N, C-alpha and C positions, 0 to 999 in steps of 0.2 A: 631391520636386518633381513627378515624373510622376504620383503619386497625386493630388496637389493639382490638377494640370491636368485629370485625369479628372473629379474632382468639380466643377471649374469648368465643364467642358463640360456635365455633367448639369444644373448649376444654370442655365446659359444656355439649355439646351434647354427646361427646365421653364418658365422665366420667359418665353421667347419664345412658348411654347404659351399661357400665361395671357394674355399681351398680345394675341395674335391672337384668342383666344376673346372677350375683352372688346370688341375692335374689331368683331367679327362679331355680337355679341349682339343688336343691334336687329333684324337680319333674322330671326334665330331666334325672337325674342319675337313678331314679327309673324306668322310662320308658325304658332306655337303658338296664338295668338289665333284664327286661322282654323280650326285643327285642333280647338280646343275647341268652337267653334260647330258644326262639322260633326258631331263625335262625340256631342255632348250635345243638340243642338237639331234638326238638319236631316236626320238619318238615320232611317228608319222604326223601326230597332231602338234608337234613342237614348232617354235618360232623359226629357227634357222633351217630346220628340215624343209619347211614349206617355202621359205624365201629362196634357198639355194637348190631346191628340187632334188633332194637326196634319194628320191624314190627309185632311181635307176641304179643306185649303189646298194646292193643287197646286204653287203657286209655292215652297213650302218645299223640295221635292225639287230644284228648279232651283237654289235658293240653295246646297243641299248640293253640287251639281256645281261651282258657282263657287268655294265655299270650299275644296273639295278641291284644285282646280287652283291656287288662290292659295297654299295651304299648301305644296304640292309645289314651286312656283316659289320661294317664300321659302326652303325648306329647301335646294334646289339652289344658290341664290345664296349662302346661308350657307356651305355646304361649299366652294364655289369660293373665296369670300373668305377663309375660314379657312385653306385650303391655301396660297393666295398670301401671306397675311399671315404665316403661320408661316415660310415661306421667307425673306421680307424681314426680319422681326424677328431671325431666327436668324443670318442672314449679317451683319446690322448688329452684333449683340452679339459675335459671334466675331471680326469683322474691322474693326469701325468703318467699315462700307462707306458709300459715298456714294449719292446717289439713283439714279444709273445702275445701280450694282451691285445695289441692292435691287430695282430694276425687272426686271433680267435674271434674277435668281434667282426672282422671283415668276413670270416668264414660263415658266421651266423647270418650275416646280411646276404651273402651269396646264396646260401641254401634257401633262405626265405624267398628271395626273388625268383629262383628257379622253380620252387614249389608253387608259388602263386601263379607264375606264368605258364605252368604245365596245362596242356589242353589236349583232349582226345580228338585227334585229327585222323582222317582216313588217308594214310599214305600207303604206298606199296609195301612198306615194312611195318605198318601199324600206327600207334600213337606217337606223338612227338611234342616238341616245344613250340609255343607261339613265336613268331618273329617279334622279339622285343622292340626292335627299332621301328616297327610299323604301328605299334599300338601304345606302348607305355610312354609316359611323359617324364619330363625332368622331375617334377614334384613327386611323382609316384616312386621313382627310383631313390630319391632323397629320403622320403618317408620310410621306405623299406630299410634303407641304410640306418636311419635313426632307430628303427625298431630292432634291427640286428644288434646295435650297440646296447640298447636297453635290455635285450634278451641276455646278452653276455653279462651285463652288470647285475641283472637279477639273479642269474645262476651263481655268480660269485658271492652274492649276499645270502642266498638261500642255502648253499652247500658249503661245507668246510673245504678249504683248498685241498685238492687231491693231486695225484700225478697227472701229467699232461694227457695221457691216453684216456683216462676217465673223464677229464674235462672235455676232450674232443667228442667223446660219445654223448655226453650231456648236451653239448651245444648242438650236435647233429640231430638228436632226437627231439629236442625242444624246438629247433628251427623247423624241422619237417612237420611237427605237430601244429605249430602256429601257422605256417604257410598253408597247410591243408585246411585248417579251419577258416582262414581268410578267403581262400579260393572257393570253398563250398558256400560261404555266406554270400560272396559276390555272385556265384552261380545261382543261388536261391533267389537273390534279389533281382536277377536278370538285368544287371547293369549293362548299359550299352557301351560303357567304357571298359578299359582293361582292368582297372582296380577301383578307381574312384568313379562313382556315378556322375554323369555329366549334368550336374545340377544347373549350370548356367544355361543349358539348352531350354529349360523350362521358362526362362525369362525372356525368350525370343518374342519380339513384338510384331514379327512379320505377319502373323495370322490375324492381327487386329487392324481395323480400319483407322489407321492413324496417318498423319502427314509423313511423307517420305523423309523429310529432314529429321523428324523425331526418331523414326525407326533407325535410320542410318547412324544418328548420333548415339543412340542407346546401344546399337550393335557394336559401334566403335569402342564404347566404354567397356563392354563385356570382353571384347577381343583384347584390349589393353590390360585389363585385370587378369585375364588368363595368362598373358605374357608375363606380367609382373610377379605372379605367384608361381610361375614355371609350369603351369598346366598346359604345356604344348609339347608335341612330339619332337624328336631331334630334327627331322626335316623341316617342321613348322611351315608346311606349304600354305600359301595364302588361300583363303577360302574362295571358291568359285561362285560368283554371283551372276553368272550368265543365265542361270535357270530361274532367277527371281521372276515371280509372276508378273509384276509390273513391267519389268524389262521385256518379257516375252510379248506383252501387249504392244509396247513401243516398237519392238523389232518388227512385228507383223505390220504395224501401221507404216513404219519407215520403208519397208520393202514394197508395200502397196503403192505408196505415194512417191517412192524414190526420192524422199526428202526427209530431213530431220526437223522440219518446222511443224509446229502445232501438233505435237505428239500427245496422246491421251494422258500419260503420267510421266512427265519429264523428270520429276524429282523422285528418285527411288534409291534403294540400297545400292544397286549396281552403278547408276550414274553418279552417285556421290561418294559412298564409301569405297566401292570396288575400283573406281576410276581415279580418285584423287587422294584418298586417305590411307592408302596402303603402299606408300612409296618406301620400299625396303621392308615390307611386311607390317604387322601391327605396330602402332606407336610411331610410325614415320621414322624408323631407325636408320634409313639412308641419310636423313638430315643429321642425326647424332653422329654417325660415322664420319661424315664430311667435316663436322665441327671438330671432332677429335683429330682428324688429319691436319687441320689448320692450326689449332691452338693446343692440342693435347700434349701431355708429356711423352717422353720417348716410349715408355711401355704402352701407353694408350695408342700412340700412332702405330706402333707395331701391330697391336691387336686390330686396329682399323684397316691397315694394309692387308693383313691376312684374310680379313672378312669382306674385302671390297667386292670380289667377284661374286660370292653367293648372295650378299645383300643386294647387289645390283639386280639380281634376278629374284628378289623377294624371299630369300632364304636367310632369315636372321638368327637362326638358332645358335650360330657360332658366337655372336656377340653376347648372348646370355651366358655363355661359358667363359669367354675371355674377360668380360667385364662384370662386376657385381651389380647387375640390374635386378635380379630376383630379390624381392623384399627389401629394396633400397628406397627408403622414404624420400630421399633427396631428389630422386629422379621420377617419382610417381607423378608429380605435377605436370612436367613437360610431356611425359609419355601420354597422359590423358589429353592435354591441351593441344598439342601439335596436330593430331588428326582431326579433332573437333573444329579447330579454326579452319582447316582445309575444307571440311564438309560445309561449314557455314558460308565461307567465301564462294565455294563452287555453287552452292544453292542460290546465292544472290546473283551470281553471274548468269546462271541458266534461267532464273526467273525473270531477269531483265533482258533476256534474249541477246546477251553479249556472247554467250557460248552455246553451241548445240549440245544436247545430252548425248552421252556415249551409249549406244545401243547395240552395235555390231559385235559379233563374237570375236574374241581375241585368242590367238594360238597360245597353247600352254608354253610356259617358260619365256614369255615376252619380257624384255627388260622393263624395269619399274616405271621409268618416265615415259614409256611409249604406250602404256595401256590405254589411256584416254585418247591419245592421238589416233591410234588404230581403231578404237571403238567409235570414233566419229568419222571414219573413212578418210583420215588424213587432214584434219583441220589444223592449220598452223597456229591459229589463235589458241587452240586448246593446248598445243605443245608449249607455247610460250607461257600460258597460264599455269601449266603444270610445273614448269621450272620456277616460276614466281612463287608458287606454293611451297616448293622445296626450299627456296631461300628464306621465306617467312618461317618455316619450321626450324631452319637453322638458327634464325634469330631467337626463337623461343628457347632452344636448347642452350644457346651460347652462355647466358648468365649463370645457368645452373652448372654447366661444366666448369666455368671459371671459378665459381664458388666452391665446387667440390675440390678443385685443385689447391685451394687455399686451406682446406681443412686437413687435419692430421688423419692419415689413412692407415689402415691395417697393413702390416708388412706383407701379408700374402693375399691382399685383396685388389690388386691391379690398380691401386691409386685412384679409385673412383668411388670409394665408399662415402 
């Protein structure tokens, strides 16, 4: 019986997370729209800015400043709502709470998040809050929400029920105290991340003398696991591998010889993972989106249509909110397998001299399928190969999506649980 209660708690926790993500998704999608415009159109280093030569239009830069601010505001509001909704949904599922109890647990979560994110910054007016949208992740906001629900539940068990004003003060003081302790511990440990120390960074194999295929495959697994547990920021920008040491050596050799043949290290993280295994961000989510457009149910197709524009530019955070991908065991397999297959096939093609390795710098905000194409200075074989990898990834996702559609799904979980 105790074991069943533990599993019931985990199920309630996961379902409350999915519900809160779906509730907060519109804010995230709006922020991603602004982020796409900024990264692909309004920045001097962006893809369309360079193609259409927007440099003589000075107002474009001003638009970039506006879209940057709007995206950060949307991301911050998304994280706040996600945190509060997680607390409210979780306390409701565990206790069948009324509206007042849900409100109080959401208030505890909000106070915790604001206290933890407080940072002494030098502004013209003094200290202020961190931009939550630029640093915090989905997982961190969810965990703080769960901690807020636990805080409220603990206070209810510890103290006899009093009037609403006394309960409000109890929740406020307890949340501020908890948040302050967590913030100071995080500061003492000097974590590079906002709340959770970036443990996965210590597992990076780039500093070791290992074959490029192994390093790229391992980095792909780490990226996918971070995506699967929600340890990604709302924008979830694809990592930039242009500064990879091996790619820098290749780039110097290519510029010297004016050729992509016989490069010193053709198989590296940039030429494999950065060029072929991030179509739609980590997990090759562009392939999943296209499968949902083709065979998904009505709600799945709607989510895919709304996220088509950002995912096409490698911003896949919206899919994490619209669809229950976080902690979804049914989709962990294809999430890991699709990019790995792309890496291995690309490594074989480059090793057999079928394709040249991508070495040239690619503008920010480049569409997903054009990264390797531009990185090889416009090789049409590479573009065709990229499209082929996308089709193979779709075939990998297809049986899992069809299987999930045959399973009974939770009413509030977007029919993909």
